[in-house]
Every structure is written in structure tokens, then in C-alpha cells.
All heavy atoms as a GROMACS GRO file, in nm:
protein
  506
    1MET      N    1   0.085  -0.117   0.000
    1MET     CA    2   0.000   0.000   0.000
    1MET      C    3   0.090   0.124   0.000
    1MET      O    4   0.191   0.129   0.069
    1MET     CB    5  -0.090  -0.003   0.124
    1MET     CG    6  -0.188   0.110   0.130
    1MET     SD    7  -0.297   0.113   0.275
    1MET     CE    8  -0.355  -0.052   0.285
    2SER      N    9   0.052   0.225  -0.079
    2SER     CA   10   0.133   0.345  -0.087
    2SER      C   11   0.128   0.421   0.046
    2SER      O   12   0.037   0.403   0.126
    2SER     CB   13   0.082   0.436  -0.199
    2SER     OG   14  -0.041   0.494  -0.164
    3GLN      N   15   0.227   0.508   0.065
    3GLN     CA   16   0.229   0.588   0.189
    3GLN      C   17   0.108   0.679   0.196
    3GLN      O   18   0.053   0.702   0.304
    3GLN     CB   19   0.357   0.669   0.198
    3GLN     CG   20   0.478   0.588   0.234
    3GLN     CD   21   0.601   0.675   0.250
    3GLN    OE1   22   0.607   0.786   0.199
    3GLN    NE2   23   0.700   0.623   0.320
    4GLU      N   24   0.063   0.732   0.081
    4GLU     CA   25  -0.055   0.819   0.080
    4GLU      C   26  -0.179   0.743   0.127
    4GLU      O   27  -0.256   0.792   0.208
    4GLU     CB   28  -0.080   0.874  -0.060
    4GLU     CG   29  -0.197   0.969  -0.066
    4GLU     CD   30  -0.217   1.027  -0.204
    4GLU    OE1   31  -0.124   1.026  -0.284
    4GLU    OE2   32  -0.329   1.072  -0.230
    5ASN      N   33  -0.198   0.621   0.077
    5ASN     CA   34  -0.313   0.541   0.120
    5ASN      C   35  -0.299   0.499   0.266
    5ASN      O   36  -0.399   0.493   0.337
    5ASN     CB   37  -0.330   0.417   0.032
    5ASN     CG   38  -0.396   0.450  -0.098
    5ASN    OD1   39  -0.459   0.554  -0.114
    5ASN    ND2   40  -0.383   0.361  -0.194
    6GLU      N   41  -0.178   0.471   0.310
    6GLU     CA   42  -0.157   0.430   0.449
    6GLU      C   43  -0.199   0.541   0.544
    6GLU      O   44  -0.252   0.515   0.652
    6GLU     CB   45  -0.010   0.393   0.470
    6GLU     CG   46   0.016   0.324   0.601
    6GLU     CD   47  -0.053   0.189   0.616
    6GLU    OE1   48  -0.059   0.112   0.518
    6GLU    OE2   49  -0.102   0.161   0.727
    7ARG      N   50  -0.181   0.668   0.506
    7ARG     CA   51  -0.219   0.780   0.592
    7ARG      C   52  -0.371   0.792   0.604
    7ARG      O   53  -0.420   0.856   0.695
    7ARG     CB   54  -0.162   0.910   0.536
    7ARG     CG   55  -0.013   0.925   0.559
    7ARG     CD   56   0.034   1.066   0.530
    7ARG     NE   57   0.001   1.110   0.396
    7ARG     CZ   58   0.084   1.105   0.292
    7ARG    NH1   59   0.204   1.058   0.307
    7ARG    NH2   60   0.046   1.147   0.174
    8ARG      N   61  -0.445   0.731   0.512
    8ARG     CA   62  -0.591   0.738   0.518
    8ARG      C   63  -0.649   0.637   0.616
    8ARG      O   64  -0.768   0.640   0.644
    8ARG     CB   65  -0.651   0.712   0.379
    8ARG     CG   66  -0.620   0.823   0.282
    8ARG     CD   67  -0.683   0.797   0.150
    8ARG     NE   68  -0.647   0.903   0.059
    8ARG     CZ   69  -0.660   0.896  -0.070
    8ARG    NH1   70  -0.710   0.788  -0.125
    8ARG    NH2   71  -0.625   0.996  -0.146
    9TYR      N   72  -0.566   0.548   0.666
    9TYR     CA   73  -0.612   0.446   0.759
    9TYR      C   74  -0.566   0.478   0.900
    9TYR      O   75  -0.465   0.543   0.920
    9TYR     CB   76  -0.556   0.308   0.720
    9TYR     CG   77  -0.618   0.251   0.596
    9TYR    CD1   78  -0.562   0.271   0.473
    9TYR    CD2   79  -0.735   0.177   0.604
    9TYR    CE1   80  -0.620   0.219   0.359
    9TYR    CE2   81  -0.793   0.123   0.491
    9TYR     CZ   82  -0.734   0.145   0.368
    9TYR     OH   83  -0.793   0.093   0.257
   10MET      N   84  -0.642   0.428   0.996
   10MET     CA   85  -0.603   0.441   1.136
   10MET      C   86  -0.638   0.310   1.204
   10MET      O   87  -0.749   0.259   1.187
   10MET     CB   88  -0.679   0.556   1.201
   10MET     CG   89  -0.642   0.574   1.347
   10MET     SD   90  -0.732   0.710   1.423
   10MET     CE   91  -0.894   0.640   1.434
   11ASP      N   92  -0.544   0.254   1.274
   11ASP     CA   93  -0.569   0.132   1.350
   11ASP      C   94  -0.594   0.170   1.496
   11ASP      O   95  -0.518   0.246   1.555
   11ASP     CB   96  -0.450   0.038   1.341
   11ASP     CG   97  -0.431  -0.016   1.201
   11ASP    OD1   98  -0.532  -0.060   1.142
   11ASP    OD2   99  -0.318  -0.013   1.149
   12GLU      N  100  -0.704   0.120   1.550
   12GLU     CA  101  -0.738   0.150   1.689
   12GLU      C  102  -0.816   0.033   1.747
   12GLU      O  103  -0.913  -0.014   1.686
   12GLU     CB  104  -0.822   0.277   1.694
   12GLU     CG  105  -0.851   0.323   1.835
   12GLU     CD  106  -0.927   0.454   1.835
   12GLU    OE1  107  -0.866   0.558   1.805
   12GLU    OE2  108  -1.047   0.451   1.864
   13GLN      N  109  -0.775  -0.014   1.861
   13GLN     CA  110  -0.842  -0.124   1.931
   13GLN      C  111  -0.863  -0.244   1.840
   13GLN      O  112  -0.973  -0.298   1.828
   13GLN     CB  113  -0.975  -0.076   1.989
   13GLN     CG  114  -0.959   0.033   2.092
   13GLN     CD  115  -1.092   0.086   2.142
   13GLN    OE1  116  -1.198   0.049   2.094
   13GLN    NE2  117  -1.084   0.173   2.240
   14SER      N  118  -0.757  -0.282   1.770
   14SER     CA  119  -0.758  -0.399   1.680
   14SER      C  120  -0.856  -0.384   1.564
   14SER      O  121  -0.901  -0.483   1.507
   14SER     CB  122  -0.789  -0.527   1.756
   14SER     OG  123  -0.694  -0.548   1.858
   15LYS      N  124  -0.889  -0.260   1.527
   15LYS     CA  125  -0.976  -0.236   1.413
   15LYS      C  126  -0.908  -0.134   1.322
   15LYS      O  127  -0.830  -0.052   1.368
   15LYS     CB  128  -1.112  -0.183   1.457
   15LYS     CG  129  -1.191  -0.284   1.536
   15LYS     CD  130  -1.324  -0.230   1.577
   15LYS     CE  131  -1.400  -0.333   1.660
   15LYS     NZ  132  -1.527  -0.282   1.710
   16ARG      N  133  -0.940  -0.138   1.194
   16ARG     CA  134  -0.883  -0.045   1.097
   16ARG      C  135  -0.992   0.046   1.045
   16ARG      O  136  -1.100   0.003   1.009
   16ARG     CB  137  -0.819  -0.121   0.981
   16ARG     CG  138  -0.764  -0.028   0.874
   16ARG     CD  139  -0.669  -0.099   0.787
   16ARG     NE  140  -0.538  -0.074   0.845
   16ARG     CZ  141  -0.425  -0.080   0.777
   16ARG    NH1  142  -0.426  -0.116   0.653
   16ARG    NH2  143  -0.311  -0.054   0.836
   17TYR      N  144  -0.962   0.177   1.045
   17TYR     CA  145  -1.057   0.277   0.999
   17TYR      C  146  -0.998   0.353   0.881
   17TYR      O  147  -0.878   0.373   0.874
   17TYR     CB  148  -1.086   0.377   1.112
   17TYR     CG  149  -1.147   0.310   1.233
   17TYR    CD1  150  -1.068   0.265   1.337
   17TYR    CD2  151  -1.285   0.290   1.241
   17TYR    CE1  152  -1.123   0.203   1.448
   17TYR    CE2  153  -1.340   0.228   1.352
   17TYR     CZ  154  -1.260   0.185   1.454
   17TYR     OH  155  -1.315   0.123   1.563
   18MET      N  156  -1.084   0.396   0.789
   18MET     CA  157  -1.041   0.470   0.672
   18MET      C  158  -1.100   0.610   0.674
   18MET      O  159  -1.218   0.628   0.702
   18MET     CB  160  -1.085   0.400   0.544
   18MET     CG  161  -1.040   0.471   0.419
   18MET     SD  162  -1.087   0.379   0.274
   18MET     CE  163  -1.015   0.482   0.150
   19LEU      N  164  -1.017   0.710   0.643
   19LEU     CA  165  -1.060   0.848   0.635
   19LEU      C  166  -1.139   0.869   0.507
   19LEU      O  167  -1.091   0.839   0.398
   19LEU     CB  168  -0.938   0.940   0.638
   19LEU     CG  169  -0.965   1.088   0.617
   19LEU    CD1  170  -1.049   1.142   0.732
   19LEU    CD2  171  -0.834   1.163   0.605
   20VAL      N  172  -1.261   0.919   0.518
   20VAL     CA  173  -1.343   0.953   0.403
   20VAL      C  174  -1.381   1.100   0.416
   20VAL      O  175  -1.443   1.140   0.514
   20VAL     CB  176  -1.471   0.865   0.396
   20VAL    CG1  177  -1.556   0.906   0.277
   20VAL    CG2  178  -1.434   0.718   0.389
   21LEU      N  179  -1.342   1.178   0.317
   21LEU     CA  180  -1.369   1.321   0.318
   21LEU      C  181  -1.480   1.357   0.220
   21LEU      O  182  -1.514   1.277   0.132
   21LEU     CB  183  -1.242   1.398   0.281
   21LEU     CG  184  -1.120   1.374   0.369
   21LEU    CD1  185  -0.998   1.443   0.311
   21LEU    CD2  186  -1.147   1.421   0.510
   22ASN      N  187  -1.533   1.477   0.233
   22ASN     CA  188  -1.635   1.523   0.142
   22ASN      C  189  -1.584   1.520  -0.002
   22ASN      O  190  -1.659   1.489  -0.094
   22ASN     CB  191  -1.680   1.665   0.180
   22ASN     CG  192  -1.800   1.708   0.101
   22ASN    OD1  193  -1.895   1.634   0.086
   22ASN    ND2  194  -1.795   1.829   0.049
   23SER      N  195  -1.458   1.553  -0.023
   23SER     CA  196  -1.402   1.552  -0.159
   23SER      C  197  -1.405   1.412  -0.219
   23SER      O  198  -1.425   1.396  -0.340
   23SER     CB  199  -1.260   1.607  -0.159
   23SER     OG  200  -1.176   1.529  -0.075
   24HIS      N  201  -1.386   1.308  -0.138
   24HIS     CA  202  -1.395   1.170  -0.187
   24HIS      C  203  -1.538   1.141  -0.234
   24HIS      O  204  -1.560   1.082  -0.339
   24HIS     CB  205  -1.358   1.069  -0.078
   24HIS     CG  206  -1.220   1.084  -0.028
   24HIS    ND1  207  -1.188   1.069   0.105
   24HIS    CD2  208  -1.104   1.113  -0.090
   24HIS    CE1  209  -1.058   1.088   0.122
   24HIS    NE2  210  -1.005   1.115   0.004
   25PHE      N  211  -1.634   1.186  -0.154
   25PHE     CA  212  -1.774   1.164  -0.188
   25PHE      C  213  -1.812   1.240  -0.315
   25PHE      O  214  -1.879   1.186  -0.403
   25PHE     CB  215  -1.864   1.205  -0.071
   25PHE     CG  216  -2.009   1.178  -0.093
   25PHE    CD1  217  -2.057   1.048  -0.090
   25PHE    CD2  218  -2.097   1.281  -0.118
   25PHE    CE1  219  -2.191   1.022  -0.111
   25PHE    CE2  220  -2.231   1.256  -0.138
   25PHE     CZ  221  -2.279   1.126  -0.135
   26ALA      N  222  -1.766   1.364  -0.327
   26ALA     CA  223  -1.795   1.444  -0.446
   26ALA      C  224  -1.735   1.380  -0.571
   26ALA      O  225  -1.798   1.377  -0.677
   26ALA     CB  226  -1.743   1.586  -0.428
   27ALA      N  227  -1.614   1.326  -0.560
   27ALA     CA  228  -1.551   1.259  -0.674
   27ALA      C  229  -1.630   1.134  -0.713
   27ALA      O  230  -1.647   1.106  -0.832
   27ALA     CB  231  -1.406   1.223  -0.640
   28TYR      N  232  -1.678   1.060  -0.615
   28TYR     CA  233  -1.760   0.942  -0.642
   28TYR      C  234  -1.888   0.983  -0.717
   28TYR      O  235  -1.925   0.921  -0.815
   28TYR     CB  236  -1.795   0.872  -0.511
   28TYR     CG  237  -1.898   0.762  -0.525
   28TYR    CD1  238  -1.858   0.634  -0.558
   28TYR    CD2  239  -2.033   0.788  -0.509
   28TYR    CE1  240  -1.951   0.533  -0.574
   28TYR    CE2  241  -2.127   0.688  -0.524
   28TYR     CZ  242  -2.086   0.561  -0.556
   28TYR     OH  243  -2.179   0.462  -0.572
   29ARG      N  244  -1.954   1.089  -0.668
   29ARG     CA  245  -2.077   1.135  -0.733
   29ARG      C  246  -2.052   1.176  -0.877
   29ARG      O  247  -2.129   1.144  -0.967
   29ARG     CB  248  -2.137   1.251  -0.656
   29ARG     CG  249  -2.202   1.208  -0.526
   29ARG     CD  250  -2.251   1.323  -0.445
   29ARG     NE  251  -2.338   1.411  -0.524
   29ARG     CZ  252  -2.403   1.514  -0.474
   29ARG    NH1  253  -2.392   1.543  -0.346
   29ARG    NH2  254  -2.478   1.589  -0.548
   30ASP      N  255  -1.943   1.249  -0.902
   30ASP     CA  256  -1.910   1.291  -1.038
   30ASP      C  257  -1.880   1.172  -1.129
   30ASP      O  258  -1.926   1.168  -1.243
   30ASP     CB  259  -1.790   1.386  -1.037
   30ASP     CG  260  -1.822   1.521  -0.977
   30ASP    OD1  261  -1.943   1.554  -0.964
   30ASP    OD2  262  -1.727   1.593  -0.941
   31LYS      N  263  -1.806   1.076  -1.077
   31LYS     CA  264  -1.765   0.962  -1.159
   31LYS      C  265  -1.881   0.868  -1.190
   31LYS      O  266  -1.896   0.822  -1.304
   31LYS     CB  267  -1.654   0.884  -1.087
   31LYS     CG  268  -1.601   0.768  -1.168
   31LYS     CD  269  -1.484   0.701  -1.098
   31LYS     CE  270  -1.432   0.586  -1.182
   31LYS     NZ  271  -1.314   0.525  -1.122
   32TYR      N  272  -1.965   0.839  -1.091
   32TYR     CA  273  -2.070   0.738  -1.108
   32TYR      C  274  -2.211   0.796  -1.123
   32TYR      O  275  -2.306   0.720  -1.142
   32TYR     CB  276  -2.068   0.640  -0.991
   32TYR     CG  277  -1.940   0.561  -0.985
   32TYR    CD1  278  -1.842   0.592  -0.892
   32TYR    CD2  279  -1.917   0.456  -1.073
   32TYR    CE1  280  -1.723   0.521  -0.887
   32TYR    CE2  281  -1.798   0.384  -1.069
   32TYR     CZ  282  -1.702   0.417  -0.976
   32TYR     OH  283  -1.585   0.347  -0.970
   33GLN      N  284  -2.221   0.930  -1.114
   33GLN     CA  285  -2.352   0.995  -1.126
   33GLN      C  286  -2.453   0.934  -1.029
   33GLN      O  287  -2.568   0.907  -1.064
   33GLN     CB  288  -2.404   0.986  -1.270
   33GLN     CG  289  -2.316   1.056  -1.372
   33GLN     CD  290  -2.305   1.205  -1.346
   33GLN    OE1  291  -2.406   1.273  -1.336
   33GLN    NE2  292  -2.183   1.255  -1.333
   34ARG      N  293  -2.409   0.906  -0.908
   34ARG     CA  294  -2.493   0.848  -0.803
   34ARG      C  295  -2.461   0.919  -0.673
   34ARG      O  296  -2.362   0.987  -0.660
   34ARG     CB  297  -2.462   0.699  -0.785
   34ARG     CG  298  -2.481   0.618  -0.910
   34ARG     CD  299  -2.448   0.477  -0.885
   34ARG     NE  300  -2.574   0.408  -0.868
   34ARG     CZ  301  -2.586   0.281  -0.841
   34ARG    NH1  302  -2.480   0.208  -0.823
   34ARG    NH2  303  -2.702   0.226  -0.830
   35GLY      N  304  -2.546   0.896  -0.576
   35GLY     CA  305  -2.521   0.951  -0.443
   35GLY      C  306  -2.610   1.070  -0.415
   35GLY      O  307  -2.639   1.149  -0.504
   36GLY      N  308  -2.653   1.080  -0.295
   36GLY     CA  309  -2.739   1.191  -0.254
   36GLY      C  310  -2.658   1.297  -0.182
   36GLY      O  311  -2.541   1.319  -0.211
   37ASP      N  312  -2.721   1.360  -0.087
   37ASP     CA  313  -2.652   1.463  -0.009
   37ASP      C  314  -2.553   1.398   0.087
   37ASP      O  315  -2.572   1.288   0.135
   37ASP     CB  316  -2.752   1.545   0.072
   37ASP     CG  317  -2.839   1.631  -0.018
   37ASP    OD1  318  -2.794   1.664  -0.128
   37ASP    OD2  319  -2.951   1.664   0.023
   38PHE      N  320  -2.446   1.470   0.114
   38PHE     CA  321  -2.344   1.427   0.209
   38PHE      C  322  -2.376   1.496   0.341
   38PHE      O  323  -2.378   1.618   0.348
   38PHE     CB  324  -2.205   1.465   0.158
   38PHE     CG  325  -2.093   1.417   0.245
   38PHE    CD1  326  -2.052   1.286   0.240
   38PHE    CD2  327  -2.027   1.504   0.331
   38PHE    CE1  328  -1.947   1.241   0.319
   38PHE    CE2  329  -1.923   1.461   0.409
   38PHE     CZ  330  -1.883   1.329   0.403
   39ARG      N  331  -2.403   1.420   0.442
   39ARG     CA  332  -2.438   1.478   0.572
   39ARG      C  333  -2.315   1.479   0.662
   39ARG      O  334  -2.240   1.382   0.668
   39ARG     CB  335  -2.548   1.397   0.637
   39ARG     CG  336  -2.675   1.407   0.557
   39ARG     CD  337  -2.790   1.346   0.629
   39ARG     NE  338  -2.909   1.366   0.548
   39ARG     CZ  339  -3.003   1.277   0.535
   39ARG    NH1  340  -2.996   1.162   0.598
   39ARG    NH2  341  -3.107   1.301   0.459
   40ILE      N  342  -2.299   1.586   0.733
   40ILE     CA  343  -2.185   1.601   0.823
   40ILE      C  344  -2.238   1.605   0.966
   40ILE      O  345  -2.328   1.681   0.999
   40ILE     CB  346  -2.106   1.729   0.792
   40ILE    CG1  347  -2.052   1.722   0.649
   40ILE    CG2  348  -1.994   1.749   0.893
   40ILE    CD1  349  -1.986   1.847   0.604
   41TYR      N  350  -2.180   1.523   1.051
   41TYR     CA  351  -2.215   1.519   1.193
   41TYR      C  352  -2.097   1.568   1.274
   41TYR      O  353  -1.982   1.551   1.234
   41TYR     CB  354  -2.252   1.376   1.234
   41TYR     CG  355  -2.374   1.325   1.161
   41TYR    CD1  356  -2.361   1.252   1.044
   41TYR    CD2  357  -2.501   1.351   1.209
   41TYR    CE1  358  -2.473   1.205   0.977
   41TYR    CE2  359  -2.613   1.305   1.142
   41TYR     CZ  360  -2.598   1.233   1.026
   41TYR     OH  361  -2.708   1.188   0.959
   42SER      N  362  -2.123   1.627   1.387
   42SER     CA  363  -2.015   1.683   1.466
   42SER      C  364  -1.932   1.576   1.536
   42SER      O  365  -1.817   1.598   1.567
   42SER     CB  366  -2.071   1.781   1.570
   42SER     OG  367  -2.158   1.714   1.658
   43ASP      N  368  -1.991   1.459   1.562
   43ASP     CA  369  -1.916   1.352   1.626
   43ASP      C  370  -1.851   1.263   1.521
   43ASP      O  371  -1.906   1.243   1.412
   43ASP     CB  372  -2.007   1.265   1.713
   43ASP     CG  373  -2.060   1.342   1.833
   43ASP    OD1  374  -1.993   1.438   1.875
   43ASP    OD2  375  -2.167   1.306   1.882
   44LEU      N  376  -1.736   1.211   1.553
   44LEU     CA  377  -1.665   1.122   1.463
   44LEU      C  378  -1.727   0.983   1.470
   44LEU      O  379  -1.745   0.927   1.579
   44LEU     CB  380  -1.517   1.115   1.504
   44LEU     CG  381  -1.429   1.023   1.423
   44LEU    CD1  382  -1.422   1.070   1.279
   44LEU    CD2  383  -1.290   1.018   1.484
   45LEU      N  384  -1.763   0.930   1.355
   45LEU     CA  385  -1.817   0.794   1.346
   45LEU      C  386  -1.713   0.707   1.279
   45LEU      O  387  -1.670   0.734   1.167
   45LEU     CB  388  -1.947   0.792   1.265
   45LEU     CG  389  -2.004   0.654   1.235
   45LEU    CD1  390  -2.045   0.584   1.365
   45LEU    CD2  391  -2.123   0.666   1.141
   46ARG      N  392  -1.670   0.603   1.347
   46ARG     CA  393  -1.570   0.512   1.292
   46ARG      C  394  -1.637   0.382   1.257
   46ARG      O  395  -1.703   0.320   1.340
   46ARG     CB  396  -1.458   0.490   1.392
   46ARG     CG  397  -1.380   0.617   1.416
   46ARG     CD  398  -1.266   0.594   1.509
   46ARG     NE  399  -1.188   0.716   1.519
   46ARG     CZ  400  -1.118   0.750   1.622
   46ARG    NH1  401  -1.115   0.670   1.727
   46ARG    NH2  402  -1.050   0.862   1.624
   47GLU      N  403  -1.620   0.342   1.132
   47GLU     CA  404  -1.676   0.217   1.083
   47GLU      C  405  -1.561   0.122   1.053
   47GLU      O  406  -1.478   0.151   0.968
   47GLU     CB  407  -1.758   0.240   0.954
   47GLU     CG  408  -1.882   0.322   0.974
   47GLU     CD  409  -1.993   0.242   1.041
   47GLU    OE1  410  -1.991   0.118   1.035
   47GLU    OE2  411  -2.082   0.306   1.099
   48PRO      N  412  -1.554   0.007   1.118
   48PRO     CA  413  -1.444  -0.086   1.091
   48PRO      C  414  -1.460  -0.149   0.953
   48PRO      O  415  -1.572  -0.174   0.907
   48PRO     CB  416  -1.456  -0.190   1.202
   48PRO     CG  417  -1.598  -0.181   1.248
   48PRO     CD  418  -1.642  -0.041   1.225
   49LEU      N  419  -1.347  -0.172   0.887
   49LEU     CA  420  -1.346  -0.242   0.759
   49LEU      C  421  -1.337  -0.392   0.785
   49LEU      O  422  -1.266  -0.435   0.875
   49LEU     CB  423  -1.226  -0.198   0.675
   49LEU     CG  424  -1.223  -0.053   0.634
   49LEU    CD1  425  -1.090  -0.020   0.567
   49LEU    CD2  426  -1.337  -0.021   0.541
   50PRO      N  427  -1.408  -0.471   0.707
   50PRO     CA  428  -1.395  -0.616   0.723
   50PRO      C  429  -1.251  -0.660   0.697
   50PRO      O  430  -1.181  -0.600   0.615
   50PRO     CB  431  -1.489  -0.673   0.616
   50PRO     CG  432  -1.580  -0.560   0.580
   50PRO     CD  433  -1.504  -0.434   0.605
   51ALA      N  434  -1.209  -0.764   0.764
   51ALA     CA  435  -1.073  -0.816   0.746
   51ALA      C  436  -1.051  -0.850   0.600
   51ALA      O  437  -1.139  -0.904   0.533
   51ALA     CB  438  -1.053  -0.940   0.833
   52GLY      N  439  -0.934  -0.815   0.548
   52GLY     CA  440  -0.900  -0.846   0.410
   52GLY      C  441  -0.957  -0.749   0.308
   52GLY      O  442  -0.945  -0.772   0.188
   53THR      N  443  -1.016  -0.639   0.352
   53THR     CA  444  -1.070  -0.541   0.259
   53THR      C  445  -0.956  -0.477   0.181
   53THR      O  446  -0.859  -0.432   0.240
   53THR     CB  447  -1.150  -0.432   0.334
   53THR    OG1  448  -1.257  -0.494   0.404
   53THR    CG2  449  -1.205  -0.327   0.239
   54ALA      N  450  -0.972  -0.472   0.050
   54ALA     CA  451  -0.868  -0.412  -0.035
   54ALA      C  452  -0.868  -0.261  -0.019
   54ALA      O  453  -0.970  -0.200   0.010
   54ALA     CB  454  -0.896  -0.448  -0.181
   55ALA      N  455  -0.752  -0.201  -0.038
   55ALA     CA  456  -0.740  -0.057  -0.030
   55ALA      C  457  -0.815   0.008  -0.144
   55ALA      O  458  -0.818  -0.044  -0.256
   55ALA     CB  459  -0.592  -0.017  -0.036
   56ILE      N  460  -0.878   0.120  -0.117
   56ILE     CA  461  -0.952   0.195  -0.218
   56ILE      C  462  -0.876   0.325  -0.242
   56ILE      O  463  -0.854   0.402  -0.149
   56ILE     CB  464  -1.096   0.225  -0.170
   56ILE    CG1  465  -1.170   0.096  -0.142
   56ILE    CG2  466  -1.168   0.311  -0.273
   56ILE    CD1  467  -1.300   0.116  -0.071
   57THR      N  468  -0.839   0.348  -0.365
   57THR     CA  469  -0.769   0.471  -0.399
   57THR      C  470  -0.867   0.566  -0.466
   57THR      O  471  -0.926   0.532  -0.569
   57THR     CB  472  -0.651   0.444  -0.495
   57THR    OG1  473  -0.562   0.351  -0.430
   57THR    CG2  474  -0.577   0.571  -0.528
   58VAL      N  475  -0.887   0.681  -0.408
   58VAL     CA  476  -0.975   0.782  -0.465
   58VAL      C  477  -0.886   0.892  -0.521
   58VAL      O  478  -0.814   0.958  -0.446
   58VAL     CB  479  -1.070   0.840  -0.358
   58VAL    CG1  480  -1.159   0.947  -0.416
   58VAL    CG2  481  -1.151   0.728  -0.295
   59PRO      N  482  -0.890   0.911  -0.654
   59PRO     CA  483  -0.802   1.013  -0.713
   59PRO      C  484  -0.843   1.153  -0.670
   59PRO      O  485  -0.961   1.181  -0.649
   59PRO     CB  486  -0.822   0.994  -0.863
   59PRO     CG  487  -0.953   0.926  -0.877
   59PRO     CD  488  -0.974   0.847  -0.752
   60ARG      N  489  -0.744   1.238  -0.657
   60ARG     CA  490  -0.772   1.377  -0.624
   60ARG      C  491  -0.801   1.453  -0.752
   60ARG      O  492  -0.738   1.428  -0.855
   60ARG     CB  493  -0.652   1.441  -0.554
   60ARG     CG  494  -0.630   1.381  -0.418
   60ARG     CD  495  -0.520   1.450  -0.346
   60ARG     NE  496  -0.510   1.392  -0.213
   60ARG     CZ  497  -0.446   1.445  -0.115
   60ARG    NH1  498  -0.382   1.557  -0.133
   60ARG    NH2  499  -0.442   1.387   0.002
   61PRO      N  500  -0.896   1.545  -0.746
   61PRO     CA  501  -0.929   1.622  -0.869
   61PRO      C  502  -0.816   1.710  -0.915
   61PRO      O  503  -0.728   1.744  -0.849
   61PRO     CB  504  -1.050   1.705  -0.828
   61PRO     CG  505  -1.071   1.685  -0.683
   61PRO     CD  506  -0.978   1.581  -0.634
   0.00000   0.00000   0.00000
């Protein structure tokens, strides 16, 4: 995994988390013409990735 992708992950309490930003969501919407509104909450929500999940590279615009 590249160093840039490695910075998007965080390991905590034996779980791996991935950073997802609004820009990632906007790029997804532009590329696939799908997706609704992006909601922002003040609390951080961490969703664990299933074991063996492949890295996802989201290109920067």
C-alpha cells in the first residue's frame, strides 16, 4: 500500500478505519452519477473495515 493510502487508515483497538472526506464523496458522485446529499455530523463515526478489505484509492481532482 502506498504511503498516501496508508495515511488514510487508522488502527485502533484492533480495528482499521479509513478516512473519508467530502471531496472523496464528491468525486464518487461525479464519476458514477450516483449519491445523494453528504451529511456532516459533529461527532466522529468510525466504521471498521472487514478483514481483508482491499485498499480503495480515490483520485484527487
